[in-house]
C-alpha positions in Angstrom: 0.0 0.0 0.0 1.2 3.5 -0.9 0.0 6.4 1.3 0.0 9.8 -0.5 -0.9 13.1 1.2 -2.3 16.1 -0.6 -2.6 19.7 0.5 -2.9 22.9 -1.4 -3.3 26.7 -1.3 -1.1 27.3 1.7 -0.8 31.1 1.3 2.1 31.0 3.7 1.8 33.8 6.3 2.8 36.4 7.5 3.1 38.6 4.4 6.5 40.4 4.4 6.3 44.2 4.5 6.4 45.3 0.8 8.4 48.2 -0.5 6.4 50.8 -2.3 8.1 50.0 -5.6 7.0 46.3 -5.2 3.4 47.4 -5.3 3.6 49.2 -8.6 1.9 46.2 -10.3 -0.9 43.7 -9.8 0.6 43.3 -6.3 -1.2 46.5 -5.1 -4.6 44.9 -5.6 -3.4 41.7 -4.0 -1.9 43.5 -1.0 -5.2 45.4 -0.4 -7.1 42.2 -0.7 -4.7 40.6 1.9 -4.7 43.5 4.3 -8.5 43.9 4.4 -9.6 40.3 4.1 -7.2 37.4 3.6 -5.0 38.2 6.5 -7.8 36.9 8.8 -8.4 33.8 6.7 -4.9 32.3 6.1 -3.0 31.8 9.3 0.4 30.3 10.0 -0.8 28.6 13.2 -3.6 26.8 11.3 -1.2 25.6 8.7 1.2 24.3 11.4 -1.6 22.3 13.0 -2.5 20.7 9.6 1.2 19.8 8.9 1.6 18.4 12.4 -1.4 16.1 11.9 -0.3 15.1 8.4 3.2 14.1 9.6 1.5 12.0 12.3 -0.1 9.9 9.5 3.3 9.0 8.1 2.6 9.3 4.3 5.1 7.9 1.9 4.9 11.1 -0.2 3.3 14.5 -0.1 1.8 16.4 -3.0 1.3 20.2 -2.9 -0.8 21.7 -5.6 0.2 25.3 -5.6 -0.3 28.8 -4.2 2.4 28.8 -1.6 2.6 32.6 -1.7 0.2 35.4 -1.7 1.4 38.3 -4.0 4.8 36.9 -5.0 6.9 39.3 -3.0 10.6 38.2 -3.2 10.6 37.5 0.5 7.6 35.2 0.2 9.5 32.7 -1.9 12.3 32.4 0.7 9.7 31.9 3.5 7.9 29.3 1.4 11.1 27.5 0.8 11.8 27.3 4.5 8.3 26.0 5.0 8.8 23.3 2.3 12.0 22.2 4.1 10.1 21.7 7.3 7.4 19.8 5.4 10.0 17.3 4.1 12.9 16.8 1.7 12.4 17.4 -2.0 12.6 13.7 -2.8 9.5 13.1 -0.6 7.5 16.3 -1.6 6.2 17.1 -5.1 5.1 20.7 -5.8 3.3 22.3 -8.7 2.8 26.1 -8.8 -0.5 28.0 -8.6 -1.7 31.4 -10.0 -0.5 33.3 -6.9 3.0 31.8 -7.4 2.9 33.6 -10.8 1.4 36.8 -9.6 3.8 39.0 -11.6 5.9 38.0 -14.6 9.2 37.7 -12.7 7.6 35.3 -10.2 7.8 32.0 -12.1 11.6 32.3 -12.6 12.0 33.0 -8.9 9.8 30.0 -8.1 11.9 27.8 -10.4 15.1 29.0 -8.8 14.0 28.8 -5.1 11.7 25.8 -5.2 13.2 24.0 -8.2 14.2 20.7 -6.6 10.6 20.2 -5.5 9.4 20.7 -9.1 11.6 18.5 -11.2 11.3 14.9 -12.3 13.6 12.0 -11.5 17.0 12.6 -12.9 16.3 16.2 -14.1 18.7 19.0 -13.3 16.2 21.8 -13.3 12.5 22.4 -12.9 10.3 21.7 -15.9 6.7 20.7 -16.7 5.3 18.1 -17.0 7.7 16.3 -14.7 7.5 12.6 -13.6 8.4 11.1 -10.3 8.1 7.3 -9.9 7.5 6.2 -6.4 6.7 2.5 -6.0 3.7 1.7 -8.1 2.8 5.5 -8.5 3.8 7.9 -11.2 3.4 11.5 -9.9 3.0 13.8 -12.9 3.3 17.5 -12.2 2.0 20.2 -14.5 2.0 24.0 -14.4 -1.1 26.1 -15.0 0.6 29.2 -13.5 0.7 32.1 -15.9 0.8 35.8 -15.2 -2.6 37.4 -15.6 -4.4 40.8 -15.4 -5.5 42.1 -11.9 -9.0 40.8 -12.6 -8.0 37.3 -13.5 -6.9 34.2 -11.6 -7.2 31.9 -14.7 -4.6 29.2 -15.6 -3.3 27.6 -18.8 -1.2 24.6 -19.6 -0.4 25.5 -23.2 -0.4 23.2 -26.3 3.3 22.2 -25.9 2.8 21.0 -22.3 -0.4 19.2 -23.1 1.3 17.4 -26.0 4.2 16.3 -23.7 1.7 15.3 -21.0 -0.2 13.0 -23.4 3.1 11.1 -24.1 3.9 10.8 -20.4 0.5 9.5 -19.5 0.6 7.0 -22.3 4.1 5.7 -21.3 3.4 5.5 -17.6 0.1 3.8 -18.3 1.8 1.2 -20.5 4.2 0.6 -17.6 1.3 -0.3 -15.4 1.7 2.6 -12.9 -1.0 4.3 -10.9 -0.9 7.8 -12.5 -1.6 10.8 -10.3 -1.9 14.0 -12.2 -1.0 17.1 -10.1 -2.5 20.4 -11.3 -3.5 23.7 -9.6 -6.5 24.8 -11.6 -9.3 22.2 -11.7 -9.9 20.6 -15.1 -13.5 19.7 -14.2 -16.5 21.4 -12.4 -17.9 24.8 -12.7 -16.4 28.2 -11.7 -16.3 31.8 -12.9 -14.5 32.5 -16.2 -11.8 34.5 -14.5 -10.8 31.6 -12.4 -11.0 28.8 -15.0 -8.4 26.6 -16.6 -8.4 28.0 -20.1 -7.5 24.8 -21.9 -9.5 22.4 -19.7 -11.2 21.0 -22.8 -8.0 19.9 -24.6 -6.8 18.4 -21.3 -10.0 16.5 -21.0 -9.6 15.1 -24.5 -6.1 13.8 -23.6 -7.4 12.2 -20.4 -10.3 10.6 -22.4 -7.8 9.1 -24.8 -4.9 7.9 -22.6 -6.3 8.1 -19.1 -5.1 8.7 -15.6 -6.0 7.0 -12.3 -6.4 10.2 -10.2 -6.3 14.0 -10.7 -5.5 16.2 -7.7 -5.9 20.0 -7.7 -6.4 23.1 -5.5 -7.5 26.6 -6.4 -11.1 26.5 -5.3 -10.4 26.3 -1.6 -13.1 23.7 -1.1 -13.4 19.9 -0.8 -14.6 18.6 -4.1 -15.1 15.5 -6.2 -15.7 15.7 -10.0 -15.3 13.3 -12.8 -13.8 13.2 -16.3 -14.2 10.5 -18.9 -11.2 8.1 -19.4 -10.7 5.3 -21.9 -11.9 2.6 -19.5 -14.2 4.6 -17.2 -14.4 7.8 -15.2 -11.4 9.5 -13.6 -11.8 11.1 -10.2 -10.8 14.8 -10.0 -10.3 15.7 -6.3 -9.8 19.1 -4.7 -9.0 20.1 -1.1 -9.6 23.3 0.9 -6.8 25.8 1.7 -4.5 24.2 4.2 -4.2 27.5 6.1 -7.9 28.6 6.3 -9.0 29.4 9.8 -12.3 28.0 11.1 -15.2 30.1 12.3 -15.6 32.2 9.2 -17.5 31.9 5.9 -14.7 30.0 4.3 -14.2 26.2 4.4 -11.7 25.4 7.2 -8.3 24.0 6.5 -8.1 20.3 5.5 -6.0 17.8 3.5 -6.5 14.4 2.0 -4.8 11.0 2.4 -4.9 8.5 -0.4 -4.3 4.9 0.5 -3.6 3.2 -2.8 -3.1 -0.5 -3.4 -3.6 -3.1 -6.2 -7.2 -4.3 -6.4 -8.3 -7.9 -6.2 -9.6 -7.8 -9.8 -6.5 -6.4 -11.3 -7.4 -2.7 -11.0 -6.7 -0.3 -8.1 -8.3 0.5 -4.8 -8.0 4.0 -3.4 -9.3 5.0 0.0 -9.6 8.7 0.3 -9.5 10.0 3.9 -10.2 13.7 4.6 -8.7 15.3 7.7 -9.0 18.9 8.8 -10.6 21.4 11.2 -14.3 21.3 11.9 -16.3 24.5 11.3 -16.0 25.2 15.0 -13.0 23.8 16.7 -9.2 23.8 16.7 -8.4 20.1 16.7 -7.6 18.3 13.4 -9.9 15.3 13.0 -11.1 12.9 10.4 -13.9 14.6 8.4 -14.9 11.6 6.2 -13.7 8.8 3.9 -14.7 7.1 0.7 -13.3 4.3 -1.4 -12.7 4.5 -5.1 -12.4 1.3 -7.1 -10.4 2.6 -10.1 -11.4 -0.2 -12.4 -15.1 0.2 -12.0 -15.0 3.7 -10.5 -17.5 2.9 -7.9 -18.0 5.4 -5.1 -18.7 4.1 -1.7 -20.4 6.7 0.6 -18.4 8.0 3.6 -18.6 5.8 6.7 
């Protein structure tokens, strides 16, 4: 059995004090949004509780699906790097970036430089997408939907070149009999406002329909979600998690993460038990919120216990 943990949208706090020149961009709008709203939502102590509980579950690997920073200030990348090192070594933690990690045009190159060893495939010397990490029977396939956008947009895009490479990787790892976990920040399924969408969700859906994947993990929406995409042999589960730093007691979904207990199924497919752990709406103790079992071969959903 392989145990994979998944958390997302960390928005590591506190926000470093920006210089005036650093706010002469989209960052100004993000800073005001942080100062008058998000500062009370994303808390370092909440994230610490989530990580402490996660480590107590002893996962074999941890997937982080983006938005480590808030407005991509230079100091935020160093703070997020320190947080990643506390979470685990780069061999045991796989990261893909989110839209906040690409808040301004210079941010992606900074992310690649500071977090690069968490965002590169086995044997690679630098970060690149899609990347592949083989861990036991799993193939962790990381993609990037992080692109700079206008102040009014939080959309993401893979691009035709990345989608073409992804199709080949999914086909090869599928032929190798691996349990393919696609990591992506923007959800490729479900409904959301146009300014928050994955622009090329449809081309990605076509690839998944043709060559398949066993599981798609994402962030971005800050909610627990389960959607489905069509694959060549049945439906593919597309699972999102809330922000891992969201404080309870407000209008937002409190912090949570998922564990995936993956093993070969009796009929030759895969069994995947999904366990959600996080903070209740009122309370400060991380607890189990629910579980369900996915039979990847038949894609049968068993209701939470």
